[in-house]
Every structure is written in C-alpha cells, then in structure tokens.
C-alpha positions as CSV (number, residue, x, y, z in Angstrom):
1,M,96.0,78.7,100.5
2,L,97.9,81.2,98.5
3,E,99.3,84.5,100.1
4,H,97.5,87.8,99.9
5,G,97.7,91.4,101.1
6,G,95.8,92.6,104.2
7,N,97.3,89.8,106.5
8,L,98.2,92.3,109.4
9,R,97.9,89.6,111.9
10,D,100.9,87.8,110.2
11,A,102.8,91.2,110.2
12,A,102.2,91.7,113.9
13,K,103.2,88.1,114.8
14,R,106.4,88.3,113.0
15,F,107.4,92.0,113.7
16,G,105.3,93.1,116.8
17,R,104.0,96.7,116.9
18,D,100.4,97.5,117.0
19,D,100.6,100.8,114.7
20,W,100.7,99.4,111.3
21,I,99.9,101.2,108.1
22,D,98.4,98.7,105.7
23,L,99.5,99.4,102.1
24,S,99.4,95.8,101.0
25,T,96.0,95.5,99.4
26,G,95.3,98.2,96.8
27,I,91.8,98.8,98.5
28,N,90.5,102.3,98.8
29,P,91.5,103.5,102.3
30,R,88.5,105.8,102.4
31,W,85.6,103.4,102.4
32,Y,82.1,104.0,101.4
33,P,80.1,105.2,104.5
34,A,77.7,102.2,104.9
35,P,74.1,103.2,105.8
36,E,72.3,101.7,108.8
37,V,71.0,98.3,107.9
38,A,67.3,97.3,108.4
39,G,66.9,94.8,111.2
40,S,65.2,92.4,108.9
41,A,68.4,92.0,106.9
42,W,69.8,90.2,110.0
43,H,66.9,87.9,110.4
44,R,65.6,86.9,106.9
45,L,67.2,84.5,104.5
46,P,68.9,86.7,102.0
47,E,66.8,86.4,98.9
48,P,68.3,87.8,95.7
49,D,67.1,91.3,95.4
50,P,66.6,92.3,91.6
51,A,67.3,95.9,92.8
52,L,70.7,95.0,93.7
53,T,71.2,93.4,90.3
54,A,69.7,96.4,88.6
55,A,72.1,98.8,90.4
56,A,75.1,96.9,89.5
57,Q,74.2,96.7,85.7
58,A,73.5,100.6,85.6
59,F,77.0,101.3,87.5
60,Y,79.1,98.8,85.5
61,G,77.1,99.3,82.2
62,A,76.4,95.5,81.7
63,P,73.4,94.0,80.1
64,Q,73.1,91.2,82.7
65,M,75.0,90.4,86.0
66,L,75.0,87.9,88.8
67,P,76.0,88.9,92.3
68,V,78.7,86.6,93.9
69,A,80.4,86.6,97.2
70,G,83.4,88.4,96.0
71,T,85.0,87.8,92.7
72,Q,86.9,85.1,94.4
73,A,83.8,83.0,94.3
74,A,83.6,83.2,90.6
75,I,87.2,82.5,90.2
76,Q,86.9,79.4,92.0
77,A,83.7,78.2,90.3
78,L,84.4,79.0,86.6
79,P,86.9,76.3,86.1
80,R,84.1,73.8,87.2
81,L,81.8,74.9,84.3
82,R,84.1,73.7,81.5
83,A,85.2,70.2,80.3
84,P,89.0,69.9,80.5
85,S,90.5,72.8,78.4
86,R,93.6,74.5,77.4
87,V,93.8,77.6,79.5
88,A,96.3,80.7,79.3
89,V,96.4,82.9,82.3
90,S,98.0,86.3,81.9
91,A,101.4,86.6,84.0
92,P,102.0,88.2,86.2
93,S,98.5,88.6,87.7
94,Y,96.3,87.9,90.5
95,A,97.6,84.2,91.5
96,E,94.1,82.8,92.4
97,H,93.2,82.5,88.7
98,A,96.1,80.2,87.7
99,H,95.6,78.4,91.0
100,H,92.1,77.3,90.3
101,W,92.4,76.7,86.5
102,A,95.2,74.4,87.3
103,G,92.9,72.1,88.6
104,H,89.7,70.3,87.4
105,G,91.5,68.6,84.6
106,H,92.6,71.8,82.7
107,A,95.9,72.2,81.1
108,M,97.0,75.7,82.4
109,T,99.8,77.9,81.3
110,L,101.1,81.2,82.5
111,T,101.3,83.6,79.7
112,P,103.3,86.9,79.7
113,Y,101.1,89.9,78.4
114,A,103.3,90.3,75.3
115,E,102.5,86.7,74.3
116,L,98.7,86.8,74.9
117,P,97.8,87.5,71.1
118,D,99.5,84.0,70.3
119,A,97.7,82.4,73.3
120,V,94.3,83.2,72.0
121,A,95.0,81.1,68.9
122,Q,96.3,78.2,70.8
123,H,94.0,77.9,73.8
124,D,90.3,77.4,74.7
125,V,90.2,79.8,77.6
126,V,92.3,83.1,78.1
127,V,92.3,84.9,81.4
128,V,93.2,88.6,81.5
129,V,93.4,90.9,84.6
130,N,92.7,94.3,83.2
131,P,94.0,96.5,84.7
132,N,96.5,94.2,85.8
133,N,97.0,93.3,89.4
134,P,99.9,93.9,90.5
135,T,101.6,95.9,87.7
136,G,98.7,98.0,86.4
137,A,99.2,97.1,82.9
138,V,96.1,97.7,80.6
139,V,95.1,96.0,77.4
140,P,92.8,98.1,75.2
141,A,89.0,97.2,75.2
142,V,89.1,97.0,71.4
143,Q,92.0,94.3,71.5
144,L,90.0,92.3,74.3
145,L,86.8,92.2,71.9
146,Q,88.8,90.9,69.1
147,W,90.2,88.1,71.3
148,A,86.8,87.4,72.7
149,D,85.5,86.9,69.2
150,Q,88.2,84.7,68.2
151,L,87.7,82.4,71.2
152,A,84.0,82.4,71.0
153,A,84.0,81.3,67.4
154,R,85.3,77.8,68.6
155,G,83.3,77.8,71.8
156,G,86.1,79.4,74.0
157,W,86.1,82.0,76.7
158,L,87.8,85.2,77.4
159,V,87.5,86.0,81.2
160,V,88.5,89.5,82.2
161,D,89.2,90.4,85.7
162,E,88.3,94.1,86.0
163,A,88.5,94.1,89.8
164,F,90.6,97.4,89.6
165,G,88.5,98.8,86.7
166,D,86.2,101.2,88.4
167,T,88.6,104.2,88.2
168,A,89.2,103.4,84.4
169,Q,85.6,102.4,82.9
170,E,86.8,103.4,79.4
171,N,88.8,100.2,79.3
172,S,86.0,97.9,80.5
173,V,84.2,95.3,78.2
174,A,81.4,94.5,80.5
175,A,79.1,96.3,78.1
176,H,79.6,93.6,75.4
177,T,78.9,90.5,77.6
178,D,75.7,89.7,76.1
179,R,77.8,87.9,73.5
180,A,78.7,84.2,74.1
181,G,82.2,83.5,75.5
182,L,83.1,86.8,77.2
183,I,83.0,86.9,81.0
184,V,83.8,89.9,83.2
185,L,84.4,89.9,86.9
186,R,83.8,93.2,88.7
187,S,84.4,93.9,92.5
188,V,82.9,96.2,95.2
189,G,85.8,95.7,97.4
190,K,88.5,97.8,95.7
191,F,87.0,101.2,94.7
192,F,84.3,101.3,97.3
193,G,86.6,100.0,100.0
194,L,84.1,97.4,101.1
195,A,86.1,94.2,100.8
196,G,84.6,93.1,104.1
197,I,81.1,92.7,102.7
198,R,82.5,90.1,100.2
199,L,80.5,91.0,97.2
200,G,81.3,91.1,93.5
201,F,79.6,90.6,90.2
202,V,79.9,88.5,87.1
203,A,78.8,89.8,83.8
204,A,78.2,87.3,81.0
205,H,75.7,85.6,78.7
206,A,72.5,84.7,80.3
207,D,73.1,81.1,79.9
208,L,76.6,81.0,81.6
209,L,75.1,83.2,84.5
210,R,72.4,80.5,85.1
211,E,74.9,77.8,85.1
212,L,77.1,79.6,87.5
213,A,74.2,80.5,89.8
214,N,73.0,76.8,90.0
215,L,76.6,75.8,91.0
216,L,77.0,78.5,93.6
217,G,73.6,77.6,95.1
218,P,71.2,79.9,97.3
219,W,71.7,82.6,99.7
220,T,75.2,83.6,98.4
221,I,75.0,87.3,99.3
222,S,73.9,88.3,102.8
223,G,71.2,90.7,103.4
224,P,73.2,93.3,105.0
225,A,75.8,93.2,102.0
226,Q,72.9,93.6,99.6
227,Q,71.7,96.8,101.2
228,I,74.9,98.4,101.7
229,A,76.0,97.7,98.1
230,M,72.8,99.1,96.7
231,A,73.5,102.3,98.5
232,A,77.0,102.4,97.3
233,L,76.2,101.5,93.6
234,S,73.5,104.2,93.5
235,D,75.4,107.1,95.1
236,H,76.6,108.9,92.0
237,A,77.9,112.0,94.0
238,W,80.1,109.9,96.2
239,Q,81.4,108.1,93.2
240,A,82.4,111.3,91.2
241,E,84.1,112.6,94.4
242,T,85.9,109.5,94.9
243,R,87.3,109.1,91.4
244,T,88.7,112.7,91.7
245,Q,90.2,112.1,95.1
246,L,91.7,108.7,94.1
247,A,93.2,110.1,90.9
248,A,95.0,112.9,92.9
249,S,96.1,110.4,95.7
250,G,97.5,107.9,93.1
251,E,99.5,110.8,91.5
252,R,100.9,111.9,94.7
253,L,102.1,108.4,95.5
254,R,103.7,107.9,92.1
255,A,105.4,111.3,92.5
256,L,106.5,110.3,96.1
257,L,108.0,107.2,94.9
258,A,109.7,109.3,92.0
259,A,111.2,111.8,94.4
260,H,113.0,108.9,96.1
261,G,114.3,107.6,92.7
262,I,111.6,104.8,92.4
263,Q,110.0,104.7,88.8
264,S,106.6,103.1,89.5
265,H,103.4,102.6,87.5
266,G,100.0,101.3,88.3
267,T,96.5,102.6,88.9
268,P,95.0,105.3,91.2
269,L,94.7,102.8,93.8
270,F,98.3,101.3,93.9
271,Q,101.7,101.6,92.3
272,W,104.1,98.8,91.2
273,W,107.7,98.6,90.5
274,A,110.3,95.7,89.8
275,E,112.3,96.4,92.9
276,P,116.0,94.9,92.4
277,R,115.8,94.0,96.3
278,P,112.2,93.3,97.1
279,E,112.8,91.2,100.1
280,A,115.1,94.0,101.5
281,F,112.5,96.7,100.9
282,W,109.6,94.8,102.4
283,Q,111.9,94.0,105.4
284,H,112.8,97.8,105.8
285,M,109.2,98.9,105.6
286,A,107.9,96.2,108.1
287,E,110.5,97.2,110.6
288,R,108.7,100.8,110.4
289,G,105.4,99.4,110.7
290,I,104.4,99.8,107.0
291,W,103.1,96.6,105.4
292,V,103.5,96.5,101.7
293,R,102.9,93.8,99.1
294,L,106.1,91.7,98.4
295,F,106.2,89.8,95.1
296,T,109.0,87.1,94.5
297,Q,107.7,84.7,92.1
298,A,106.3,85.6,88.4
299,A,107.2,89.2,89.1
300,R,109.8,90.3,91.5
301,G,108.8,93.5,93.0
302,I,106.7,95.7,95.4
303,R,103.1,96.9,95.4
304,L,102.0,99.8,97.4
305,G,98.4,101.0,98.1
306,L,97.4,104.4,99.2
307,P,98.1,105.7,102.7
308,P,94.9,106.3,104.7
309,D,95.7,109.7,106.2
310,E,98.2,112.6,106.3
311,A,100.3,111.1,109.2
312,S,100.6,107.8,107.2
313,W,101.9,109.8,104.2
314,Q,104.5,111.2,106.4
315,R,105.6,108.1,107.8
316,L,105.9,106.5,104.2
317,H,107.9,109.7,103.2
318,T,110.4,109.2,106.2
319,A,110.7,105.4,105.6
320,L,111.5,105.9,101.8
321,K,113.9,108.7,102.7
322,E,115.8,106.2,105.0
323,W,115.7,103.5,102.3
324,T,117.4,105.7,99.7
325,Q,120.1,106.8,102.2
326,Q,121.1,103.2,102.9
C-alpha cells in the first residue's frame, strides 16, 4: 500500500506526542458543518439518490456524473475497463494513478508535465492531475480539450483528476465530458473538508459511466454520506465564503514561507517546494509536532497544508524560524 498524508498514528508511533498539527493532506481544515442525518439513512440500504447526482452536476457543471466512494474507487477501477493499453501518467503527481495503471496488463510510463504533448501522440491513455498534487502545476483547459480530442480520435482516453479543482473552477473540463474519451474525477474531500465520508464523482460519457457503475456494484455510497453531500453541494453561501477564506489562507501560507526564505507554489489548499533537504525538514517539523508531507521519489520536496487555527499558525511560524536559524 502506498504512503499518503493524514497518517497521524504513524507520526505518534514514531515521535510520540499527542498535540499534532496535521498539515500533511491538503484538506480544508475548516470542514463543512454536516447536518443531522435522518435515522433512516442508518437503517436502509443506500439506494442511489438522483438528487445527489443532480446537486453534483450543478456544482461541477458536468452533464452527467456517477457518485463513487471517493475518487480512489474510480482510480482503482478505470484501468479494468480497458484492454491492455499504452498509458502515460503525469509525473510527479498523485501516486495511486501510476500504481493502478501499471497493473492489468497496461504499459505505464511516468511522464513529466513538459513532455505530455508528445505523450498524447504516443499513448492510448493519458492521466493528468490538474491542478497537480503535489506541485500545484496547472494545464490550461483549452490544452486539455485539444489532447482529449486527439486521444478520442483513436479510441483513447484523457483522464483528468481535478480533486483539488474546486478553488479554480475556470480550469475544469468537467463541462465537456459528454464527449467520448474525456473522464474527469472530482472529490468532496478536499474543498469541503469531508474526506471521512468517502465520496467523489466521475464525469464522463454516459456509456462509460454505465460500465463503471456495473463494475463497482450496488450500494457504493452510504446513506449518511449522500445526505451530507447533498447539503454541502447545495450550500452556495458556504461555498462562496469558503473560497474567499481559502484564498486568503493560501496566500498567508505562501507569504509565511517566503518570509523564511522558502519560495513555494501551489493552490489555496497547499504549498509545495523542492526542498534541498526534505528529510531533514520533515524531521525538524515532526520533532515539533507538525506533520508535513515528505516526497522523496519522483519529486523531492515538501507539501504543506493549511493550519487549522491561529495557535497552529504561530507554532508553524516558530518552527520555520528555528529551521532557518540552523
């Protein structure tokens, strides 16, 4: 199993402490206030609710969508819907994509973002994380649509993971997924801070969504998750306020890092930089009860999410000051 952020039990086991600040995930630390769930949601088998799909289509601007148990479910299932293919996965990016496309008979290659245009001409499937996790790099929507048309012309797919796209909807291509060969993944966990309900959506052509639904089987989304997500997706006031708040917090994090000599980039939910000594930085922060995301493979660097409160901001400031004084 691949390593991911959010593994605070591992942090505590290795370093002790019970006062951790978790900056390792890029999930909004101010999650949507989940409403009380109707008692029937705990009792009945969770039939798919058309109202949930309608709410998602309205929020994401997609013509048709399929709810899934987090985008992870789709990432694991999509490689099983194709015959062995030549697959290019953007690198660095969310490691689960490459991990699963490398199986099921596919020939998978990790492709730097600068080489993606050439990869479109040489592969059957191209996977792009946009905005990228962990670097925050963005491919313009117009470029993605051109690639999608090139791939679809020969029966190929462009898979665009927009899990961190809710703060930059102008770059989304979800609205164009009625065309064959374009598949977009969206997550409720990041922007809404509801990773625990395990819910995401796939936007794609209706034929592909039927195949994916048949593969995943019945009752994939719990009744409580459906009710909570419908409230979150329909709460336009909370969404607008949260976008404003995240933009300010993201800029504050970038400026804080810059004040300590770290030139970072990313999204409103996280900052990333190619740290020359990533293991040492990670160790320094962990010893102070701050859990950050360490990358040592395709990209050597550090990703930081947003602190949850003012006390956490101050602890991060102090830890960064001590790091720069070393």
